[in-house]
PDB file of the backbone (N, CA, C, O) and the ligand in Angstrom, with CONECT records:
HET     ZN  A 101       1
ATOM      1  N   MET A   1     101.777 131.587 138.418  1.00  0.00           N
ATOM      2  CA  MET A   1     102.824 130.748 138.981  1.00  0.00           C
ATOM      3  C   MET A   1     101.965 129.939 140.206  1.00  0.00           C
ATOM      4  O   MET A   1     100.939 130.369 140.734  1.00  0.00           O
ATOM      5  N   ARG A   2     102.510 128.914 140.457  1.00  0.00           N
ATOM      6  CA  ARG A   2     101.982 128.250 141.546  1.00  0.00           C
ATOM      7  C   ARG A   2     102.563 128.730 143.041  1.00  0.00           C
ATOM      8  O   ARG A   2     103.695 129.208 143.108  1.00  0.00           O
ATOM      9  N   CYS A   3     101.901 128.609 143.993  1.00  0.00           N
ATOM     10  CA  CYS A   3     102.253 129.242 145.456  1.00  0.00           C
ATOM     11  C   CYS A   3     103.338 128.248 145.500  1.00  0.00           C
ATOM     12  O   CYS A   3     103.167 127.068 145.192  1.00  0.00           O
ATOM     13  N   PRO A   4     104.528 128.780 145.913  1.00  0.00           N
ATOM     14  CA  PRO A   4     105.922 127.939 146.408  1.00  0.00           C
ATOM     15  C   PRO A   4     105.808 127.382 147.438  1.00  0.00           C
ATOM     16  O   PRO A   4     106.675 126.539 147.669  1.00  0.00           O
ATOM     17  N   CYS A   5     104.916 127.556 148.304  1.00  0.00           N
ATOM     18  CA  CYS A   5     104.718 126.968 149.675  1.00  0.00           C
ATOM     19  C   CYS A   5     104.372 125.100 149.403  1.00  0.00           C
ATOM     20  O   CYS A   5     104.702 124.169 150.137  1.00  0.00           O
ATOM     21  N   GLY A   6     103.697 125.062 148.242  1.00  0.00           N
ATOM     22  CA  GLY A   6     103.279 123.568 148.181  1.00  0.00           C
ATOM     23  C   GLY A   6     101.958 123.353 148.207  1.00  0.00           C
ATOM     24  O   GLY A   6     101.513 122.209 148.111  1.00  0.00           O
ATOM     25  N   CYS A   7     101.038 124.601 148.361  1.00  0.00           N
ATOM     26  CA  CYS A   7      99.557 124.367 148.870  1.00  0.00           C
ATOM     27  C   CYS A   7      99.032 124.094 147.494  1.00  0.00           C
ATOM     28  O   CYS A   7      98.003 123.417 147.503  1.00  0.00           O
ATOM     29  N   GLY A   8      99.466 124.439 146.341  1.00  0.00           N
ATOM     30  CA  GLY A   8      99.233 123.949 145.036  1.00  0.00           C
ATOM     31  C   GLY A   8      98.141 125.035 144.463  1.00  0.00           C
ATOM     32  O   GLY A   8      97.470 124.811 143.456  1.00  0.00           O
ATOM     33  N   GLU A   9      98.055 126.180 145.198  1.00  0.00           N
ATOM     34  CA  GLU A   9      97.180 127.170 144.499  1.00  0.00           C
ATOM     35  C   GLU A   9      97.958 128.224 143.762  1.00  0.00           C
ATOM     36  O   GLU A   9      99.077 128.589 144.123  1.00  0.00           O
ATOM     37  N   ARG A  10      97.285 128.727 142.651  1.00  0.00           N
ATOM     38  CA  ARG A  10      97.758 129.671 141.871  1.00  0.00           C
ATOM     39  C   ARG A  10      97.823 130.978 142.135  1.00  0.00           C
ATOM     40  O   ARG A  10      96.776 131.385 142.639  1.00  0.00           O
ATOM     41  N   ILE A  11      98.785 131.933 141.965  1.00  0.00           N
ATOM     42  CA  ILE A  11      98.948 133.045 142.222  1.00  0.00           C
ATOM     43  C   ILE A  11      98.997 133.934 140.965  1.00  0.00           C
ATOM     44  O   ILE A  11      99.970 133.929 140.211  1.00  0.00           O
ATOM     45  N   GLU A  12      97.936 134.674 140.780  1.00  0.00           N
ATOM     46  CA  GLU A  12      98.064 135.466 139.579  1.00  0.00           C
ATOM     47  C   GLU A  12      98.312 136.938 140.006  1.00  0.00           C
ATOM     48  O   GLU A  12      97.481 137.776 140.357  1.00  0.00           O
ATOM     49  N   LEU A  13      99.515 137.033 139.903  1.00  0.00           N
ATOM     50  CA  LEU A  13     100.248 138.308 140.181  1.00  0.00           C
ATOM     51  C   LEU A  13      99.633 139.637 139.353  1.00  0.00           C
ATOM     52  O   LEU A  13      99.234 140.661 139.909  1.00  0.00           O
ATOM     53  N   MET A  14      99.642 139.470 138.335  1.00  0.00           N
ATOM     54  CA  MET A  14      98.876 140.474 137.653  1.00  0.00           C
ATOM     55  C   MET A  14      97.332 140.903 137.666  1.00  0.00           C
ATOM     56  O   MET A  14      96.795 141.933 137.258  1.00  0.00           O
ATOM     57  N   VAL A  15      96.902 139.968 138.161  1.00  0.00           N
ATOM     58  CA  VAL A  15      95.398 140.285 138.303  1.00  0.00           C
ATOM     59  C   VAL A  15      94.940 140.284 139.906  1.00  0.00           C
ATOM     60  O   VAL A  15      93.790 139.962 140.205  1.00  0.00           O
ATOM     61  N   LEU A  16      95.842 140.637 140.838  1.00  0.00           N
ATOM     62  CA  LEU A  16      95.549 140.826 142.024  1.00  0.00           C
ATOM     63  C   LEU A  16      95.351 142.176 142.387  1.00  0.00           C
ATOM     64  O   LEU A  16      96.091 142.746 143.189  1.00  0.00           O
ATOM     65  N   GLU A  17      94.218 142.812 141.738  1.00  0.00           N
ATOM     66  CA  GLU A  17      93.940 143.929 141.921  1.00  0.00           C
ATOM     67  C   GLU A  17      93.489 144.440 143.280  1.00  0.00           C
ATOM     68  O   GLU A  17      93.605 145.609 143.649  1.00  0.00           O
ATOM     69  N   GLU A  18      92.970 143.461 143.976  1.00  0.00           N
ATOM     70  CA  GLU A  18      92.351 143.776 145.266  1.00  0.00           C
ATOM     71  C   GLU A  18      93.554 144.226 146.175  1.00  0.00           C
ATOM     72  O   GLU A  18      93.380 144.927 147.171  1.00  0.00           O
ATOM     73  N   ALA A  19      94.728 143.794 145.781  1.00  0.00           N
ATOM     74  CA  ALA A  19      95.883 144.196 146.729  1.00  0.00           C
ATOM     75  C   ALA A  19      96.645 145.433 146.614  1.00  0.00           C
ATOM     76  O   ALA A  19      97.668 145.751 147.220  1.00  0.00           O
ATOM     77  N   HIS A  20      95.898 146.163 145.624  1.00  0.00           N
ATOM     78  CA  HIS A  20      96.197 147.479 145.351  1.00  0.00           C
ATOM     79  C   HIS A  20      97.706 147.659 145.089  1.00  0.00           C
ATOM     80  O   HIS A  20      98.282 148.678 145.469  1.00  0.00           O
ATOM     81  N   THR A  21      98.282 146.763 144.503  1.00  0.00           N
ATOM     82  CA  THR A  21      99.845 146.590 144.397  1.00  0.00           C
ATOM     83  C   THR A  21     100.194 146.093 142.994  1.00  0.00           C
ATOM     84  O   THR A  21      99.761 145.028 142.556  1.00  0.00           O
ATOM     85  N   ARG A  22     100.871 146.785 142.416  1.00  0.00           N
ATOM     86  CA  ARG A  22     101.488 146.206 141.355  1.00  0.00           C
ATOM     87  C   ARG A  22     103.060 145.678 141.487  1.00  0.00           C
ATOM     88  O   ARG A  22     103.870 146.230 142.232  1.00  0.00           O
ATOM     89  N   TRP A  23     103.343 144.632 140.729  1.00  0.00           N
ATOM     90  CA  TRP A  23     104.729 143.972 140.924  1.00  0.00           C
ATOM     91  C   TRP A  23     105.581 144.541 139.860  1.00  0.00           C
ATOM     92  O   TRP A  23     105.094 144.662 138.736  1.00  0.00           O
ATOM     93  N   ASP A  24     106.725 144.882 140.073  1.00  0.00           N
ATOM     94  CA  ASP A  24     107.849 145.160 139.130  1.00  0.00           C
ATOM     95  C   ASP A  24     108.328 143.800 138.847  1.00  0.00           C
ATOM     96  O   ASP A  24     108.489 143.105 139.850  1.00  0.00           O
ATOM     97  N   ILE A  25     108.609 143.230 137.651  1.00  0.00           N
ATOM     98  CA  ILE A  25     109.333 142.065 137.403  1.00  0.00           C
ATOM     99  C   ILE A  25     110.443 142.341 136.412  1.00  0.00           C
ATOM    100  O   ILE A  25     110.327 142.838 135.292  1.00  0.00           O
ATOM    101  N   THR A  26     111.666 141.882 137.098  1.00  0.00           N
ATOM    102  CA  THR A  26     112.672 142.168 136.318  1.00  0.00           C
ATOM    103  C   THR A  26     113.329 140.703 135.737  1.00  0.00           C
ATOM    104  O   THR A  26     113.658 139.778 136.479  1.00  0.00           O
ATOM    105  N   ILE A  27     113.414 140.695 134.688  1.00  0.00           N
ATOM    106  CA  ILE A  27     114.233 139.219 134.015  1.00  0.00           C
ATOM    107  C   ILE A  27     115.632 139.410 133.972  1.00  0.00           C
ATOM    108  O   ILE A  27     115.941 140.426 133.350  1.00  0.00           O
ATOM    109  N   ASP A  28     116.496 138.820 134.392  1.00  0.00           N
ATOM    110  CA  ASP A  28     118.025 138.894 134.245  1.00  0.00           C
ATOM    111  C   ASP A  28     118.203 138.064 132.843  1.00  0.00           C
ATOM    112  O   ASP A  28     117.371 137.501 132.131  1.00  0.00           O
ATOM    113  N   ASP A  29     119.827 138.237 132.717  1.00  0.00           N
ATOM    114  CA  ASP A  29     120.154 137.672 131.380  1.00  0.00           C
ATOM    115  C   ASP A  29     119.832 136.149 131.128  1.00  0.00           C
ATOM    116  O   ASP A  29     119.674 135.594 130.040  1.00  0.00           O
ATOM    117  N   ALA A  30     119.777 135.647 132.294  1.00  0.00           N
ATOM    118  CA  ALA A  30     119.498 133.918 132.375  1.00  0.00           C
ATOM    119  C   ALA A  30     118.057 133.767 132.257  1.00  0.00           C
ATOM    120  O   ALA A  30     117.603 132.624 132.264  1.00  0.00           O
ATOM    121  N   GLY A  31     117.281 134.758 132.149  1.00  0.00           N
ATOM    122  CA  GLY A  31     115.757 134.744 132.134  1.00  0.00           C
ATOM    123  C   GLY A  31     115.190 134.668 133.519  1.00  0.00           C
ATOM    124  O   GLY A  31     113.977 134.833 133.646  1.00  0.00           O
ATOM    125  N   ARG A  32     115.815 134.475 134.402  1.00  0.00           N
ATOM    126  CA  ARG A  32     115.521 134.471 135.874  1.00  0.00           C
ATOM    127  C   ARG A  32     114.514 135.717 136.355  1.00  0.00           C
ATOM    128  O   ARG A  32     114.915 136.846 136.072  1.00  0.00           O
ATOM    129  N   PRO A  33     113.389 135.618 136.976  1.00  0.00           N
ATOM    130  CA  PRO A  33     112.351 136.759 137.254  1.00  0.00           C
ATOM    131  C   PRO A  33     112.771 137.062 138.695  1.00  0.00           C
ATOM    132  O   PRO A  33     113.055 136.257 139.583  1.00  0.00           O
ATOM    133  N   THR A  34     112.752 138.190 138.727  1.00  0.00           N
ATOM    134  CA  THR A  34     112.724 138.992 140.317  1.00  0.00           C
ATOM    135  C   THR A  34     111.646 139.748 140.291  1.00  0.00           C
ATOM    136  O   THR A  34     111.355 140.467 139.335  1.00  0.00           O
ATOM    137  N   LEU A  35     110.845 139.622 141.541  1.00  0.00           N
ATOM    138  CA  LEU A  35     109.701 140.435 141.743  1.00  0.00           C
ATOM    139  C   LEU A  35     110.044 141.757 142.907  1.00  0.00           C
ATOM    140  O   LEU A  35     110.864 141.747 143.826  1.00  0.00           O
ATOM    141  N   HIS A  36     109.409 142.494 142.624  1.00  0.00           N
ATOM    142  CA  HIS A  36     109.308 143.541 143.721  1.00  0.00           C
ATOM    143  C   HIS A  36     108.047 144.371 143.811  1.00  0.00           C
ATOM    144  O   HIS A  36     107.593 144.841 142.768  1.00  0.00           O
ATOM    145  N   PRO A  37     107.408 144.606 145.027  1.00  0.00           N
ATOM    146  CA  PRO A  37     107.819 144.079 146.066  1.00  0.00           C
ATOM    147  C   PRO A  37     107.663 142.386 146.523  1.00  0.00           C
ATOM    148  O   PRO A  37     107.367 141.517 145.703  1.00  0.00           O
ATOM    149  N   SER A  38     107.852 142.187 147.588  1.00  0.00           N
ATOM    150  CA  SER A  38     107.266 140.891 148.021  1.00  0.00           C
ATOM    151  C   SER A  38     105.964 140.561 147.830  1.00  0.00           C
ATOM    152  O   SER A  38     105.060 141.395 147.804  1.00  0.00           O
ATOM    153  N   VAL A  39     105.782 139.125 147.662  1.00  0.00           N
ATOM    154  CA  VAL A  39     104.401 138.391 147.553  1.00  0.00           C
ATOM    155  C   VAL A  39     103.873 138.272 148.854  1.00  0.00           C
ATOM    156  O   VAL A  39     104.572 137.606 149.618  1.00  0.00           O
ATOM    157  N   TRP A  40     102.770 138.763 149.339  1.00  0.00           N
ATOM    158  CA  TRP A  40     102.095 138.177 150.626  1.00  0.00           C
ATOM    159  C   TRP A  40     100.673 138.006 150.253  1.00  0.00           C
ATOM    160  O   TRP A  40      99.832 138.867 149.997  1.00  0.00           O
ATOM    161  N   ARG A  41     100.564 136.544 150.276  1.00  0.00           N
ATOM    162  CA  ARG A  41      99.040 136.273 149.939  1.00  0.00           C
ATOM    163  C   ARG A  41      98.171 136.684 151.407  1.00  0.00           C
ATOM    164  O   ARG A  41      98.636 136.527 152.536  1.00  0.00           O
ATOM    165  N   LYS A  42      96.855 137.224 151.104  1.00  0.00           N
ATOM    166  CA  LYS A  42      96.043 137.818 152.079  1.00  0.00           C
ATOM    167  C   LYS A  42      94.953 136.569 152.333  1.00  0.00           C
ATOM    168  O   LYS A  42      94.084 136.657 153.200  1.00  0.00           O
ATOM    169  N   SER A  43      95.071 135.669 151.670  1.00  0.00           N
ATOM    170  CA  SER A  43      94.057 134.575 151.930  1.00  0.00           C
ATOM    171  C   SER A  43      94.843 133.255 151.665  1.00  0.00           C
ATOM    172  O   SER A  43      95.986 133.253 151.207  1.00  0.00           O
ATOM    173  N   GLY A  44      94.057 132.000 152.028  1.00  0.00           N
ATOM    174  CA  GLY A  44      94.686 130.639 151.754  1.00  0.00           C
ATOM    175  C   GLY A  44      95.786 130.502 152.844  1.00  0.00           C
ATOM    176  O   GLY A  44      95.586 130.565 154.057  1.00  0.00           O
ATOM    177  N   CYS A  45      97.023 130.299 152.200  1.00  0.00           N
ATOM    178  CA  CYS A  45      98.081 129.787 152.876  1.00  0.00           C
ATOM    179  C   CYS A  45      98.784 131.015 153.559  1.00  0.00           C
ATOM    180  O   CYS A  45      99.556 130.797 154.492  1.00  0.00           O
ATOM    181  N   ARG A  46      98.582 132.100 153.195  1.00  0.00           N
ATOM    182  CA  ARG A  46      99.142 133.334 153.582  1.00  0.00           C
ATOM    183  C   ARG A  46     100.657 133.473 153.381  1.00  0.00           C
ATOM    184  O   ARG A  46     101.278 134.076 154.256  1.00  0.00           O
ATOM    185  N   SER A  47     101.197 133.070 152.516  1.00  0.00           N
ATOM    186  CA  SER A  47     102.419 132.808 152.214  1.00  0.00           C
ATOM    187  C   SER A  47     102.894 134.259 152.005  1.00  0.00           C
ATOM    188  O   SER A  47     102.221 135.149 151.484  1.00  0.00           O
ATOM    189  N   HIS A  48     104.090 134.367 152.462  1.00  0.00           N
ATOM    190  CA  HIS A  48     104.849 135.771 152.283  1.00  0.00           C
ATOM    191  C   HIS A  48     106.524 135.518 151.810  1.00  0.00           C
ATOM    192  O   HIS A  48     107.357 135.029 152.573  1.00  0.00           O
ATOM    193  N   PHE A  49     106.778 135.903 150.580  1.00  0.00           N
ATOM    194  CA  PHE A  49     107.903 135.508 150.114  1.00  0.00           C
ATOM    195  C   PHE A  49     108.515 136.397 149.119  1.00  0.00           C
ATOM    196  O   PHE A  49     107.710 137.013 148.421  1.00  0.00           O
ATOM    197  N   TRP A  50     109.747 136.595 148.905  1.00  0.00           N
ATOM    198  CA  TRP A  50     110.416 137.474 147.754  1.00  0.00           C
ATOM    199  C   TRP A  50     110.716 136.499 146.693  1.00  0.00           C
ATOM    200  O   TRP A  50     110.919 135.308 146.930  1.00  0.00           O
ATOM    201  N   MET A  51     110.742 137.034 145.497  1.00  0.00           N
ATOM    202  CA  MET A  51     111.347 136.015 144.512  1.00  0.00           C
ATOM    203  C   MET A  51     112.468 137.126 143.866  1.00  0.00           C
ATOM    204  O   MET A  51     112.334 138.243 143.364  1.00  0.00           O
ATOM    205  N   ARG A  52     113.675 136.223 144.143  1.00  0.00           N
ATOM    206  CA  ARG A  52     115.056 136.975 143.674  1.00  0.00           C
ATOM    207  C   ARG A  52     115.691 135.815 142.648  1.00  0.00           C
ATOM    208  O   ARG A  52     116.009 134.694 143.046  1.00  0.00           O
ATOM    209  N   ARG A  53     115.828 136.280 141.222  1.00  0.00           N
ATOM    210  CA  ARG A  53     116.532 135.479 140.384  1.00  0.00           C
ATOM    211  C   ARG A  53     115.949 134.362 140.018  1.00  0.00           C
ATOM    212  O   ARG A  53     116.600 133.473 139.469  1.00  0.00           O
ATOM    213  N   GLY A  54     114.730 134.256 140.251  1.00  0.00           N
ATOM    214  CA  GLY A  54     113.987 132.705 140.132  1.00  0.00           C
ATOM    215  C   GLY A  54     114.104 131.876 141.422  1.00  0.00           C
ATOM    216  O   GLY A  54     113.942 130.655 141.399  1.00  0.00           O
ATOM    217  N   ARG A  55     114.347 132.459 142.387  1.00  0.00           N
ATOM    218  CA  ARG A  55     114.418 131.643 143.597  1.00  0.00           C
ATOM    219  C   ARG A  55     113.659 132.262 144.760  1.00  0.00           C
ATOM    220  O   ARG A  55     113.724 133.471 144.984  1.00  0.00           O
ATOM    221  N   ILE A  56     112.925 131.408 145.512  1.00  0.00           N
ATOM    222  CA  ILE A  56     111.961 132.049 146.488  1.00  0.00           C
ATOM    223  C   ILE A  56     112.602 132.218 147.959  1.00  0.00           C
ATOM    224  O   ILE A  56     113.071 131.196 148.461  1.00  0.00           O
ATOM    225  N   HIS A  57     112.658 133.364 148.659  1.00  0.00           N
ATOM    226  CA  HIS A  57     113.032 133.740 149.594  1.00  0.00           C
ATOM    227  C   HIS A  57     111.897 134.011 150.541  1.00  0.00           C
ATOM    228  O   HIS A  57     110.981 134.783 150.259  1.00  0.00           O
ATOM    229  N   TRP A  58     111.982 133.364 151.651  1.00  0.00           N
ATOM    230  CA  TRP A  58     110.782 133.243 152.518  1.00  0.00           C
ATOM    231  C   TRP A  58     110.870 134.326 153.747  1.00  0.00           C
ATOM    232  O   TRP A  58     111.879 134.669 154.363  1.00  0.00           O
ATOM    233  N   CYS A  59     109.637 134.723 153.908  1.00  0.00           N
ATOM    234  CA  CYS A  59     109.731 135.880 154.966  1.00  0.00           C
ATOM    235  C   CYS A  59     109.111 135.284 156.059  1.00  0.00           C
ATOM    236  O   CYS A  59     108.179 134.505 155.858  1.00  0.00           O
ATOM    237  N   ASP A  60     109.559 135.581 157.386  1.00  0.00           N
ATOM    238  CA  ASP A  60     108.916 135.067 158.469  1.00  0.00           C
ATOM    239  C   ASP A  60     107.455 135.656 158.772  1.00  0.00           C
ATOM    240  O   ASP A  60     106.810 135.241 159.735  1.00  0.00           O
TER     241      ASP A  60
HETATM  242 ZN    ZN A 101     100.600 128.518 149.327  1.00  0.00          ZN2+
END
């Protein structure tokens, strides 16, 4: 997926092994993904957000 902040960087959730975190991905009946826990980039733009039902919810 592309970073939703607009910086254009790719986020490879499944290979972020250095984060020591796995994401649970749930797909609802409409095909919209929900990720748990939140995504917090440790480098680059340092975006921190949740994805709920295919929509981005920013953390402060
Ligand atoms: Zn970004």
